[in-house]
C-alpha positions as CSV (number, residue, x, y, z in Angstrom):
1,M,93.6,148.7,-97.6
2,R,93.6,144.9,-97.9
3,I,94.3,143.1,-101.2
4,L,93.5,139.5,-101.4
5,L,95.0,137.4,-104.2
6,L,93.5,134.2,-105.5
7,L,96.2,132.1,-107.3
8,A,95.8,128.7,-108.9
9,G,98.8,127.7,-110.9
10,V,98.9,125.7,-114.2
11,T,100.6,122.5,-115.4
12,D,104.3,123.0,-116.1
13,I,104.6,122.3,-119.9
14,R,108.4,121.8,-119.6
15,F,107.7,118.3,-118.3
16,P,105.6,115.4,-119.7
17,L,102.0,115.5,-118.7
18,H,101.4,113.5,-115.5
19,A,98.9,110.7,-115.1
20,L,95.2,111.7,-114.8
21,A,92.2,109.7,-113.9
22,I,88.5,110.1,-112.9
23,N,87.5,108.4,-109.7
24,E,84.2,106.9,-108.7
25,Q,83.0,110.2,-107.5
26,G,83.6,111.8,-110.9
27,L,86.5,113.9,-109.6
28,I,90.0,114.2,-111.1
29,E,92.9,112.2,-109.5
30,E,96.4,113.3,-110.4
31,G,99.6,111.4,-110.1
32,D,102.2,112.4,-107.4
33,K,104.7,113.4,-110.1
34,A,102.6,116.3,-111.3
35,R,104.3,119.7,-111.6
36,R,102.5,123.0,-111.3
37,I,103.8,126.6,-111.7
38,L,102.2,130.0,-111.5
39,S,100.5,131.0,-114.7
40,P,101.4,134.3,-116.5
41,F,98.1,135.7,-115.1
42,D,98.9,134.5,-111.6
43,E,102.3,136.2,-111.8
44,A,100.7,139.4,-113.2
45,A,98.1,139.6,-110.4
46,L,100.9,139.1,-107.8
47,E,103.1,141.8,-109.3
48,I,100.3,144.3,-109.4
49,A,99.5,143.7,-105.7
50,L,103.2,144.0,-104.7
51,K,103.6,147.2,-106.7
52,L,100.6,148.8,-105.0
53,R,102.0,147.9,-101.6
54,D,105.5,149.2,-102.5
55,T,104.2,152.8,-102.5
56,R,101.7,152.6,-99.6
57,D,102.4,151.7,-96.0
58,N,98.7,150.9,-95.3
59,V,98.4,148.2,-98.0
60,Q,98.2,144.6,-96.9
61,V,98.7,141.8,-99.4
62,D,97.3,138.3,-98.5
63,V,97.4,135.3,-100.8
64,L,95.2,132.2,-101.1
65,L,96.8,129.7,-103.3
66,L,94.7,126.8,-104.7
67,G,95.8,123.4,-103.2
68,G,96.6,120.4,-105.2
69,T,99.7,118.9,-106.8
70,N,103.0,120.6,-106.1
71,N,101.4,123.1,-103.8
72,E,104.3,123.2,-101.3
73,A,106.7,124.4,-104.0
74,L,104.2,127.0,-105.2
75,L,103.5,128.3,-101.7
76,R,107.3,128.8,-101.2
77,T,107.6,130.5,-104.6
78,V,104.9,133.0,-103.6
79,A,106.2,133.4,-100.0
80,A,109.7,134.3,-101.3
81,L,108.1,137.5,-102.7
82,R,107.1,138.5,-99.1
83,P,103.3,139.0,-99.2
84,D,101.9,139.6,-95.7
85,S,100.4,136.1,-95.6
86,V,100.2,133.0,-97.7
87,R,97.6,130.2,-97.2
88,C,96.7,127.1,-99.1
89,L,93.1,127.0,-100.3
90,D,91.6,123.5,-100.3
91,L,88.4,123.0,-102.2
92,Q,86.4,120.1,-101.0
93,P,85.5,118.8,-103.5
94,A,87.5,120.6,-106.2
95,C,85.3,120.9,-109.3
96,L,86.9,123.7,-111.2
97,W,85.0,122.8,-114.3
98,D,81.8,123.8,-112.5
99,A,82.4,127.5,-112.2
100,Q,79.1,128.3,-110.4
101,F,79.9,125.7,-107.7
102,T,83.5,126.8,-107.3
103,A,82.5,130.5,-107.0
104,R,80.0,129.6,-104.3
105,Q,82.7,127.6,-102.4
106,I,85.1,130.5,-102.4
107,A,82.5,133.2,-101.8
108,D,81.2,131.3,-98.7
109,L,84.7,131.1,-97.4
110,L,85.4,134.8,-97.9
111,A,82.1,135.8,-96.4
112,A,83.4,134.3,-93.1
113,E,86.6,136.4,-93.2
114,A,87.5,140.1,-93.2
115,T,86.3,141.5,-96.5
116,P,89.1,142.5,-98.8
117,D,88.9,145.9,-100.5
118,L,90.4,144.6,-103.7
119,L,90.3,141.0,-104.9
120,L,92.7,140.1,-107.6
121,I,92.5,136.8,-109.6
122,G,94.2,135.6,-112.8
123,R,91.8,135.8,-115.7
124,E,92.0,132.0,-116.2
125,F,91.8,130.9,-112.6
126,G,91.8,127.1,-112.6
127,D,93.5,126.7,-116.0
128,L,90.2,126.3,-117.9
129,D,90.8,129.0,-120.5
130,E,87.4,130.6,-120.1
131,G,87.5,133.1,-117.2
132,S,84.0,132.4,-115.9
133,I,85.0,131.8,-112.2
134,A,86.1,135.4,-111.8
135,V,82.8,136.7,-113.2
136,M,80.6,134.4,-111.0
137,L,82.7,135.0,-107.9
138,A,82.2,138.8,-108.3
139,Q,78.4,138.2,-108.7
140,R,78.3,136.0,-105.6
141,L,80.2,138.5,-103.4
142,G,78.3,141.5,-104.7
143,Y,81.6,143.1,-106.0
144,S,82.0,145.3,-109.0
145,L,84.1,143.6,-111.7
146,F,86.9,145.0,-113.8
147,A,88.1,142.4,-116.3
148,L,91.4,142.0,-118.2
149,T,93.3,144.4,-115.9
150,Q,96.8,145.1,-117.2
151,H,98.1,147.8,-114.9
152,A,97.3,149.7,-111.7
153,V,98.5,153.1,-110.5
154,W,97.9,155.4,-107.6
155,Q,96.6,158.8,-108.5
156,G,96.9,160.5,-105.1
157,D,94.8,158.4,-102.7
158,T,92.7,156.9,-105.5
159,L,93.6,153.6,-107.2
160,C,93.2,153.5,-111.0
161,L,93.1,150.3,-113.0
162,L,93.9,150.2,-116.7
163,R,93.3,147.9,-119.6
164,E,93.6,148.1,-123.4
165,R,90.7,147.7,-125.7
166,G,91.5,147.8,-129.4
167,T,93.7,150.8,-129.9
168,S,92.4,152.6,-126.8
169,E,93.2,152.3,-123.1
170,E,90.4,152.2,-120.6
171,S,90.8,153.2,-116.9
172,L,88.7,152.9,-113.8
173,R,88.9,154.9,-110.7
174,V,88.3,152.2,-108.1
175,S,85.6,152.4,-105.4
176,W,85.7,149.5,-103.0
177,P,85.0,146.6,-102.9
178,L,86.1,145.4,-106.3
179,L,87.2,142.2,-108.0
180,A,89.7,142.6,-110.8
181,S,90.7,139.7,-113.1
182,V,94.2,140.2,-114.4
183,T,95.9,139.5,-117.7
184,N,99.6,139.7,-118.4
185,D,101.3,142.8,-119.7
186,R,104.9,144.0,-119.9
187,R,104.2,146.5,-117.1
188,N,103.3,143.7,-114.6
189,K,106.0,141.2,-115.3
190,L,106.8,139.4,-112.0
191,R,109.9,140.5,-110.2
192,H,112.6,138.1,-109.0
193,P,112.8,137.4,-105.2
194,L,115.8,138.2,-103.1
195,M,117.9,135.1,-102.5
196,K,117.7,135.5,-98.7
197,N,113.9,135.5,-99.0
198,V,114.0,132.3,-101.1
199,F,116.0,130.5,-98.3
200,E,113.7,131.9,-95.7
201,A,110.6,130.6,-97.6
202,K,112.1,127.1,-97.6
203,R,111.8,127.0,-93.8
204,M,108.2,128.3,-93.7
205,T,105.1,126.4,-92.8
206,F,101.8,127.4,-94.3
207,A,98.2,127.5,-92.9
208,A,95.5,125.9,-94.9
209,V,91.8,126.8,-95.2
210,T,89.1,124.6,-96.5
211,A,86.1,125.7,-98.7
212,G,83.4,123.1,-98.4
213,T,80.4,122.3,-100.4
214,G,78.2,125.1,-99.2
215,G,75.2,122.7,-99.0
216,G,75.5,121.6,-102.6
217,T,77.5,119.4,-104.9
218,G,79.5,120.1,-107.9
219,L,78.9,118.7,-111.3
220,P,80.8,115.4,-111.7
221,L,82.8,114.9,-114.8
222,I,81.1,111.6,-115.5
223,S,77.8,113.4,-115.9
224,L,79.1,115.6,-118.7
225,E,77.9,114.9,-122.2
226,A,79.2,115.9,-125.6
227,E,77.4,119.0,-126.9
228,R,74.7,118.0,-129.4
229,E,75.4,119.0,-133.0
230,V,73.1,121.6,-134.4
231,E,72.9,122.5,-138.0
232,R,73.8,126.1,-138.5
233,G,71.3,128.3,-140.2
234,G,69.6,131.7,-140.0
235,T,71.0,135.0,-141.1
236,C,73.7,137.3,-139.7
237,Q,72.6,140.1,-137.5
238,L,74.8,143.2,-137.0
239,L,74.8,144.5,-133.4
240,E,74.4,148.3,-133.3
241,G,74.7,150.9,-130.6
242,D,77.1,151.2,-127.6
243,I,78.4,148.2,-125.6
244,A,75.4,148.3,-123.2
245,L,72.9,148.0,-126.1
246,Q,74.9,145.3,-127.8
247,A,75.0,143.3,-124.5
248,E,71.2,143.7,-124.2
249,A,70.7,142.4,-127.7
250,L,72.9,139.4,-127.0
251,V,71.0,138.5,-123.8
252,A,67.7,138.8,-125.7
253,Y,69.1,136.5,-128.4
254,F,70.4,133.8,-126.0
255,K,67.1,133.9,-124.1
256,D,65.2,133.4,-127.4
257,Q,67.5,130.5,-128.4
258,R,67.0,128.8,-125.0
259,T,63.2,129.1,-125.4
260,Q,63.3,127.5,-128.9
261,A,65.6,124.7,-127.7
């Protein structure tokens, strides 16, 4: 079984925010003093993968860590926990605010490699606080999606993923392939690396892979416009039925709003 982790990192809030600018191509340029760390969701995804490998000899854990500022330190942080491989993922161009474009870049790259059985990604990959990249990536790859994963356990030879919903806990008996977006939970708090592995990681070199444009271009920041203000009106509609029926009602509502706009 092969698990592939997609990790991105976030700005380290313990330090002043570094200089940011938008270049002529509409892409973000960051100063060389930027500091980036693994997000709680990155850490949770990594811990889940390591726990699954701890109890199965046939589990392989590979990591693709998003390139950018401070990536060498991040790569060494992950490598100290001894996944089977760690590589740097370079998006050319990097337009994380364009989730559809980013998902296509990553999906095209993964399509050229050995297909992972389980793809784990932090629920806010790219630090955009919206979670849409995971959803669009699953759609691009043709993977089933299990969102907001909090825990994973083996039940015999079957993997079971768990998440909380209200006062209940939902579980999924996994059939491959599957993409799971991961959120943090006390059960998946990241372990501390052994000191000998920390020192070994400092001597490592890391391969890099590039995900190109896939024949398209991302949405430049300079083309974004402020959302137009719309006066609120209408009446409240209560959604009834199970989740599937509520989702159908929402889709129909949004389609109707688009038509009216």
